[in-house]
C-alpha positions as CSV (number, residue, x, y, z in Angstrom):
1,M,19.6,-9.8,4.4
2,V,16.4,-8.9,2.5
3,N,16.3,-9.4,-1.2
4,F,13.6,-7.5,-3.1
5,R,13.0,-10.3,-5.7
6,D,12.9,-13.1,-3.1
7,D,11.4,-11.4,-0.1
8,V,9.3,-8.5,-1.3
9,L,7.9,-9.4,-4.7
10,P,6.3,-12.6,-3.4
11,L,4.1,-10.4,-1.1
12,K,2.5,-8.8,-4.2
13,D,-0.7,-11.0,-4.0
14,K,-1.1,-10.5,-0.3
15,L,-0.7,-6.7,-0.7
16,Y,-3.2,-6.8,-3.5
17,R,-5.8,-8.7,-1.5
18,L,-5.3,-6.2,1.4
19,A,-5.7,-3.1,-0.8
20,L,-8.7,-4.6,-2.6
21,R,-10.4,-5.5,0.7
22,I,-10.0,-1.8,1.8
23,T,-10.7,0.0,-1.5
24,L,-13.1,-2.4,-3.1
25,E,-11.8,-1.3,-6.5
26,T,-9.4,-3.3,-8.7
27,R,-7.6,-0.5,-10.4
28,E,-7.0,1.4,-7.1
29,A,-5.8,-1.7,-5.4
30,E,-3.3,-2.3,-8.3
31,D,-2.0,1.3,-8.0
32,I,-1.7,1.0,-4.3
33,V,0.4,-2.2,-4.6
34,Q,2.6,-0.6,-7.1
35,E,3.1,2.5,-4.9
36,T,3.8,0.1,-1.9
37,L,6.5,-1.7,-3.8
38,I,8.1,1.6,-4.8
39,R,8.1,2.8,-1.2
40,V,9.6,-0.4,0.1
41,W,12.3,-0.2,-2.6
42,K,13.1,3.4,-1.7
43,K,13.7,2.2,2.0
44,R,16.1,-0.5,1.0
45,E,18.9,1.1,3.0
46,E,16.8,0.5,6.1
47,W,15.8,-3.1,5.4
48,D,18.4,-4.4,7.9
49,K,16.8,-2.4,10.7
50,I,13.3,-3.7,9.8
51,E,12.3,-6.8,11.8
52,S,9.7,-8.0,9.3
53,I,9.7,-6.8,5.7
54,E,6.2,-8.4,5.3
55,A,4.7,-6.4,8.2
56,F,6.5,-3.3,7.0
57,S,5.1,-3.8,3.4
58,L,1.6,-4.6,4.7
59,T,1.6,-1.5,6.9
60,I,2.5,0.8,4.0
61,C,-0.1,-0.8,1.8
62,R,-2.8,-0.5,4.5
63,N,-1.9,3.2,5.1
64,L,-2.0,4.0,1.4
65,A,-5.3,2.3,0.9
66,L,-6.8,4.1,3.9
67,D,-5.4,7.4,2.6
68,Q,-7.0,6.7,-0.8
69,I,-10.4,6.1,0.9
70,A,-10.1,9.3,2.9
71,K,-9.1,11.3,-0.2
72,K,-12.2,9.9,-2.1
73,E,-14.5,10.8,0.8
74,A,-13.1,14.3,0.9
75,Q,-13.6,14.7,-2.8
76,N,-17.2,13.5,-2.6
77,K,-17.9,15.9,0.2
78,S,-16.5,18.8,-1.7
79,L,-18.5,17.9,-4.8
80,D,-21.7,17.6,-2.6
81,G,-21.0,21.0,-1.1
82,T,-21.0,19.7,2.4
83,Y,-18.2,19.9,4.9
């Protein structure tokens, strides 16, 4: 059985490094890690069905970071007036 404190929280540094590597911004990486931990917690009823909580957490983190990059690029394009 997965325990948030013992199995998920220790992943915090690994999640941060992944988010930072993608976003290249400290504050964004911290926000992404926090959102990742929240989303993993909200899925706690499904933890028994998840083969690897680490892979699950890293996937959420990666997707959030990539979404953030896409969002920033879209904002930059709209500010430039190009589509």
